[in-house]
C-alpha angles and dihedrals in degrees: 000000000000090000091050093051092047092052090052090060093059108112122238098031112164095208116088112213125210121203099179131098122284094257110126094234095056108038134099119223120236114241114233095229119126107292122237119218125277106018135144122250118206141147122013130345103207100166129046114281133188118199121214122264118253091010132132122228134181118224114208122195124327109337115196128199105208143156093056090295122157121225113201120194114187130210118292096023118142122202116197110199117209115232112231123210094240135033091254090057096048116115128249139162109228122190109198126216110285094020123098141215123207114191108184104186126150133210090257095039110029126176109248128199111190142150118285090213119114089226102040119210136180108268097031088129139004109245143239114311121194120188126193144172100256119120125275127182092251122112108301088358090291135119139167128235114271111238096018136097111272113245139122092281094054094050120101141174133053133152107297105100091175093055117143119222094171135263132299118191130166100359130156123197121193136187098002128139099092097155096060111108121212110282093004114222105267099217099048126090112264122254116245115279143150108003107348116191108191120185088338115166134226092256088074120093120221117176136151104007126158124194117187138171095012114161089218133020122338103211123018123189109188111181119316135089105256116147126210143186135195102022125164125195112187132183098338126163100234135013116343094208117024125183123190148157103018105325110169106171135124129247132188134177099018130156129205110187124173111164091177133043124258121261097190107043130064089211117024105176132182088232132005130180135183137167096218138320093273096046087237131165090254109149145258089046118226105256119160116190112210137178131175099018123157118202116183121175135190097291112220094006115129118160133149091269098046105036091101097046117119136187091239128006116190109189149147099043097305125150125215146173116209119172140162092018142131122228113180148134103050117128098220109030153347103209120012126190132184135210092276097047108033094072090051090060105038093042095045094242100151102312130096135181114182144149093015134138112225136180145153128197086257104048096213088060094059085106118034141178127220114211092183164141089074106059093350094237113186114190137166111271113214091176094062089040088054089051090053102038134006110256138176121196089347091305120119111243102175142318115295123224089278088063098221121151133208110216135160119247093254090050089063087071096212116169104243118344110162099044140115088258105024124209114203096182116118125246121231110290095023116147085230088074095082118111117260114251108228099171118135136063094277091064100040093102137033097015123109121220110252132191092215144046119239126039100291132050130175090304101070106211089171095061117131111280141139086287101038110058118175096183 
């Protein structure tokens, strides 16, 4: 911080710094001239701005990129986000509809957003929020950001599913999730946190992003059609991957890893999906299509706050297609359905679950049913288990036509899962080393052929590096 303040005293700087709130009538725009090192970003960015490579910046309050401006952040840039005393003072980077963000990190020189606090803590800041013009299932295809003041610059969605909000490559976000209250109300839509992609279209590129130590969700996909590869969510307080309000994109090679239980969420799932709060018929329906996902929960952990957590929870009238994936390590369930989503799967009404490896610490709970919200009764579901694998008297007989398998975590034969620096790659002879099945129209584009199920094969792209940090 001393270096930042000193640099701001240098005369002749071309960058104008604003220290006021993010209200439009009290901010100072940031001039797009070449940026010196170690400066503070605040207020609105109304004209295109390129930050300087290998520089450190401080982000103060909610910084908005508006007016169709483009913010470019080169490799090696570090953004330190100040932690405000109240939720309204917490920092965020918000890319408004029509504006763009280009984050050009590399594996060796990633772009890192982290807390500026000396003692960093989950919830020190909010996250990065990108808004686009792709359709949501809100009125007229439009919605407003949850947890933010309603105005033109917090509105997202539309009708352009191929909209381009920029490119994000080799990014790491740390200690976000500031808007999440303690024991967040289960049936409400989540506040923005981590990397929030709201109405973002398929013209946007998202690759190699890690979100860790968020107080709330890691990745949020709210409406839109954006696709993504190589995502890591590590040790976050709520859902690692959250899909809402008409999201219809594709994801491949994604990791959800929570080695410890949540202390802030009643249900902290590896993946959660809903259509809307009321489980309505609002269209387009939320329907993520996912291959090669690895979800690993806090094996053996079962406390008051985590007893309802599941590997995947499909709820509130959402559709989904998950294939070639691993869901393991959660105490109370691998895949959980509810009254509005179970029929969509077992009757082939828009949902599919095939070629996956599933388990729970109690094997009969690998597939569960949620009879909530009244009473929140979570029970084993032999019907869905029978859809996934052939069973007799709760004993697995053989794989069903959907080719799913129920295996214990140790039976996965991954190299070193619950470790300071985990390695999710399979050893020789692991059942993970069976080629992913990418047949079907959902997988005809975007997806890459893989000789393994789960996110990681013999080539461990998630190994510790300048980008991947497991600390």
